[in-house]
Legacy VTK file of the C-alpha trace (Angstrom):
# vtk DataFile Version 3.0
C-alpha trace
ASCII
DATASET POLYDATA
POINTS 96 float
7.517 -10.011 -14.212
7.242 -11.947 -11.134
9.458 -12.559 -7.769
9.064 -15.147 -5.361
10.254 -13.610 -2.151
11.839 -16.291 0.663
8.414 -15.832 2.819
6.286 -16.727 0.961
5.074 -13.371 -0.850
5.352 -12.431 -4.033
5.665 -9.520 -6.545
3.916 -9.073 -10.347
4.956 -5.555 -11.687
7.134 -3.637 -13.189
10.306 -2.731 -12.897
13.446 -0.946 -12.937
16.716 -1.675 -12.724
16.444 -5.073 -10.396
13.186 -2.693 -8.303
9.583 -2.675 -8.187
9.429 0.438 -10.014
5.980 1.883 -11.959
2.269 -0.447 -11.257
2.357 -3.273 -9.535
0.423 -5.970 -7.108
2.455 -7.029 -4.104
0.660 -10.780 -2.423
0.557 -12.286 0.716
2.451 -16.102 0.535
-1.941 -17.433 0.756
-2.395 -15.559 -2.282
-4.516 -12.864 -1.339
-3.397 -9.152 -2.383
-0.829 -6.788 0.381
-0.914 -3.964 -1.700
-1.943 -2.656 -5.196
-0.523 0.378 -6.701
2.030 3.069 -7.648
6.621 1.714 -6.799
9.177 3.629 -6.977
12.469 2.215 -6.289
11.701 -0.671 -4.502
8.689 1.308 -1.862
5.314 1.975 -2.058
5.613 5.217 -3.212
2.075 7.463 -5.557
-1.133 6.449 -5.063
-1.666 2.447 -3.489
-4.359 0.226 -1.199
-2.899 -2.003 0.747
-5.062 -4.850 2.800
-4.340 -5.816 5.812
-4.597 -9.255 7.327
-7.753 -8.382 9.258
-9.260 -7.268 6.154
-8.723 -3.604 7.194
-7.528 -1.122 4.182
-6.523 2.038 2.757
-6.658 3.908 0.002
-4.506 6.978 -0.982
-1.287 8.575 -0.799
2.158 7.215 -0.158
4.966 8.327 -0.109
8.768 6.449 1.092
6.362 3.033 2.298
3.983 4.868 4.565
0.871 6.169 4.704
1.453 10.263 3.747
-1.113 12.183 2.532
-4.576 12.396 0.665
-5.885 8.982 2.107
-9.281 6.500 3.450
-9.006 3.853 6.461
-11.608 1.256 6.138
-12.994 -1.617 8.507
-13.135 -4.791 6.536
-16.617 -4.670 6.235
-16.685 -1.069 4.061
-16.985 1.441 6.127
-14.467 4.116 7.028
-12.679 4.115 9.730
-10.132 6.738 9.090
-10.078 10.323 5.723
-7.900 12.844 5.741
-4.639 13.739 4.738
-1.903 10.881 7.046
0.979 12.579 8.090
3.946 9.390 8.071
1.514 6.894 8.916
-0.163 9.523 11.414
-4.036 10.772 10.694
-3.183 14.716 11.022
-5.895 16.002 13.938
-7.568 19.059 12.882
-5.699 21.876 14.445
-8.142 24.507 14.571
LINES 1 97
96 0 1 2 3 4 5 6 7 8 9 10 11 12 13 14 15 16 17 18 19 20 21 22 23 24 25 26 27 28 29 30 31 32 33 34 35 36 37 38 39 40 41 42 43 44 45 46 47 48 49 50 51 52 53 54 55 56 57 58 59 60 61 62 63 64 65 66 67 68 69 70 71 72 73 74 75 76 77 78 79 80 81 82 83 84 85 86 87 88 89 90 91 92 93 94 95
């Protein structure tokens, strides 16, 4: 099922009780993919790939719309920028 929002962005994927829930893809209004992966009750949660408008992207775990868990953040050319464990959108520093 597809849903188009007022800002022109749209979602195609699974729903539960009128909420994005399950596997789906969220698109920028220009048609480029913004996020593809798991949703729980309208939020990015589980595993997914988020593509920023500048072309950089993150692949990994999400919790409550935030990068949270193991993942990798890439430059737009595909080279790794950060890799590791993220807590609430921040890369956790090695505390050894």
